[in-house]
C-alpha positions in Angstrom: 0.0 0.0 0.0 2.9 2.4 0.8 4.6 1.6 -2.5 1.4 2.2 -4.4 0.8 5.5 -2.6 4.2 7.1 -2.8 6.6 4.7 -4.5 8.8 4.1 -1.5 10.0 0.5 -1.4 10.7 -1.1 2.0 11.1 -4.7 0.9 14.8 -4.7 2.0 14.2 -2.7 5.2 11.1 -4.2 6.8 12.6 -3.9 10.3 12.7 -0.2 10.0 9.2 0.0 8.5 7.8 -2.2 11.3 9.3 0.1 14.0 7.8 3.3 12.4 4.4 1.8 11.8 4.2 0.3 15.3 4.6 3.8 16.7 1.5 4.9 14.8 -0.5 1.8 15.8 0.3 2.5 19.4 -0.8 6.1 19.1 -4.1 5.1 17.7 -4.4 1.9 19.8 -5.4 -0.2 16.9 -4.2 -3.5 15.4 -2.5 -3.6 12.0 -5.6 -5.2 10.5 -7.7 -2.4 11.8 -5.2 0.2 10.6 -5.2 -1.1 7.1 -9.0 -0.6 7.0 -8.6 2.9 8.6 -6.1 3.9 5.9 -8.6 2.9 3.2 -11.5 4.7 4.9 -9.5 7.8 5.9 -7.3 9.2 3.1 -6.1 12.0 5.3 -4.3 9.4 7.5 -1.7 9.0 4.7 -0.3 12.4 5.5 0.4 11.3 9.1 1.8 8.0 8.0 4.1 9.6 5.4 5.4 11.9 8.2 6.5 8.7 10.1 8.1 6.8 7.2 9.8 9.4 5.1 13.5 10.3 5.7 14.1 14.1 5.9 17.8 14.2 6.5 19.2 17.3 4.7 21.4 20.3 5.3 22.4 23.6 3.7 24.9 23.5 0.8 24.6 19.8 0.4 26.5 18.3 -2.6 28.0 21.8 -3.2 29.8 20.8 -6.4 26.4 20.6 -8.1 25.4 24.0 -6.9 28.7 25.4 -8.2 28.0 23.7 -11.5 24.6 25.4 -11.7 26.1 28.8 -10.8 29.1 28.5 -13.2 27.7 26.8 -16.3 23.9 26.4 -16.2 22.7 29.8 -15.1 24.9 31.8 -17.5 23.2 29.9 -20.3 19.8 30.9 -19.0 20.7 34.5 -18.2 19.0 35.9 -21.3 15.6 34.5 -20.2 13.1 37.0 -18.9 12.7 34.7 -15.9 14.2 31.5 -14.6 12.2 28.8 -12.9 13.9 26.3 -10.6 12.2 23.5 -8.7 13.4 21.6 -5.6 11.3 18.5 -6.0 11.9 17.0 -2.6 12.7 19.9 -0.4 12.2 18.5 3.1 12.6 21.3 5.6 13.7 23.8 3.0 17.5 23.7 3.1 17.9 22.9 -0.6 15.7 25.6 -2.1 17.0 28.2 0.3 20.6 27.2 -0.6 19.7 27.8 -4.2 18.4 31.2 -3.4 21.4 32.1 -1.2 23.8 30.9 -3.8 22.2 32.9 -6.6 22.1 36.0 -4.4 25.7 35.6 -3.4 27.0 34.9 -6.9 25.6 37.9 -8.8 25.5 35.7 -12.0 21.8 36.8 -12.4 19.6 38.9 -10.2 17.7 36.9 -7.6 14.6 38.9 -8.5 14.6 37.2 -11.9 14.4 33.7 -10.4 11.3 31.8 -9.3 12.0 29.0 -6.9 9.4 26.3 -6.3 9.8 23.7 -3.5 7.7 20.7 -2.9 7.5 17.6 -0.7 5.2 14.8 0.1 5.5 15.4 3.9 3.2 18.3 4.9 4.8 18.6 8.3 8.3 19.4 7.0 6.7 21.9 4.5 5.3 23.8 7.4 8.7 24.0 9.0 10.3 25.0 5.7 8.0 27.9 5.2 8.9 29.4 8.6 12.6 29.6 7.5 13.8 29.2 11.1 16.4 26.6 12.2 17.7 25.8 15.7 21.3 26.7 16.4 21.9 23.1 17.5 20.6 21.7 14.2 23.0 19.7 12.0 21.6 21.5 9.0 24.4 24.1 9.3 27.3 21.7 9.3 28.4 22.7 5.8 27.3 26.4 5.9 30.1 28.9 5.6 30.1 31.4 8.4 30.0 34.3 6.0 26.8 32.9 4.4 25.2 32.5 7.8 26.1 36.1 8.7 24.8 37.4 5.4 21.5 35.6 5.0 20.4 34.7 8.6 19.2 36.7 11.6 20.3 35.2 14.8 18.0 35.0 17.8 18.3 33.3 21.2 17.6 29.8 20.0 18.5 29.7 16.4 18.7 31.5 13.0 15.9 32.9 10.8 16.4 33.4 7.1 16.2 37.0 5.9 12.9 37.8 4.1 14.9 38.5 0.9 15.7 34.8 0.7 12.7 33.2 2.3 10.2 35.1 0.1 11.8 33.9 -3.1 10.7 30.3 -2.4 7.1 29.0 -3.0 6.3 25.8 -1.1 3.6 23.3 -2.0 2.6 19.7 -1.4 3.2 17.1 -4.2 3.4 13.4 -4.4 5.8 12.7 -7.2 4.3 9.4 -8.1 0.7 10.6 -8.2 -0.7 10.2 -11.8 -3.1 13.1 -11.1 -0.1 15.4 -10.7 1.2 15.2 -14.2 2.1 18.6 -15.5 0.1 20.8 -17.8 0.4 24.4 -18.8 -2.7 25.1 -16.7 -1.5 23.9 -13.3 2.3 24.6 -13.3 4.7 26.6 -15.4 7.5 24.6 -17.0 10.9 24.6 -15.2 14.3 25.6 -16.5 16.1 23.5 -13.7 14.9 20.7 -11.5 16.6 19.4 -8.4 15.4 15.9 -7.3 18.3 14.7 -5.2 18.5 11.6 -3.0 14.9 10.6 -3.7 15.2 7.9 -6.4 17.3 5.7 -4.1 14.1 4.8 -2.3 12.3 3.7 -5.4 12.4 0.5 -7.6 13.2 0.9 -11.3 9.6 1.1 -12.6 8.9 3.9 -10.1 12.2 5.7 -11.0 11.1 5.7 -14.6 7.6 7.0 -13.7 9.0 9.8 -11.6 11.5 10.9 -14.2 8.8 10.9 -16.9 6.7 13.1 -14.6 9.7 15.4 -14.0 10.4 15.6 -17.7 6.8 16.8 -18.4 7.5 19.7 -16.0 10.9 20.5 -17.6 11.4 22.8 -20.6 13.1 21.4 -23.7 16.8 22.0 -23.0 16.2 22.2 -19.3 18.5 20.7 -16.6 17.9 17.9 -14.1 20.1 17.4 -11.0 19.9 14.1 -9.1 21.9 12.9 -6.1 25.5 11.7 -6.6 24.4 8.1 -6.0 21.5 8.3 -8.5 21.7 7.8 -12.2 19.3 7.6 -15.2 22.0 7.3 -17.8 20.7 5.0 -20.6 17.2 4.8 -18.9 15.4 7.8 -20.4 16.3 8.6 -24.0 15.3 12.3 -23.9 18.0 13.0 -21.2 21.6 13.6 -22.1 24.2 12.9 -19.3 26.6 15.8 -18.7 29.8 14.6 -16.9 32.2 17.0 -15.3 35.3 16.5 -13.2 33.3 16.8 -10.0 29.7 15.8 -10.7 27.1 14.7 -13.3 23.7 15.9 -14.2 21.3 15.8 -17.1 19.9 18.0 -19.9 16.6 17.3 -21.6 16.7 17.2 -25.4 15.5 20.2 -27.4 15.9 23.9 -26.6 18.7 26.2 -27.7 21.3 26.0 -24.9 
């Protein structure tokens, strides 16, 4: 049922799944059999279950070589566009889309005002945290954040750091299930993207689900647009419309078509 709903495959990690589900069963004081019926009768329960089973480990400036590649080679090719749309497709608590905004603001390659950053996740709870733009000073999310970036883009309070409005307001958050057939892109419900980040998500899917998700992402991506996946993820040879771009430090993909 979990695989059908969101594509996550727990076949090789049933011990972990059992532990997470048992916590929810205990909170509701129901048996597994009754919970299965409850899930079918109460679709909203999926939001709560997803909060329990998804992994939201992330931090600012993660896989920084990819961010540098976007700053140095991708954005200059898009600079002539009237606007640039970037999508963080599994944003968790917001570190990735905010890193994108901070990197652009700090690089001066293009004006940040020219960029629209969209951020989505299947977990509604982490989206609420992301929208606040506040992070505890004891959080591990700052472990790769240069001090000068923290000083420039955050306001310190007694317990943590809040992103400045100039960064926080550049990101639009919304809820999306990447495997949901009803979420396929159309010109009516979402503008096409120039760049998509979908990092460290595909590792939780089987091959058919990976193909499904990439096909969905492709529908949201402009011809000639760019797709960044995690370092441990690859679709080389899997989806014909994507060309692999290899550099000395990373790899990413370009959709066929376009003029770049």
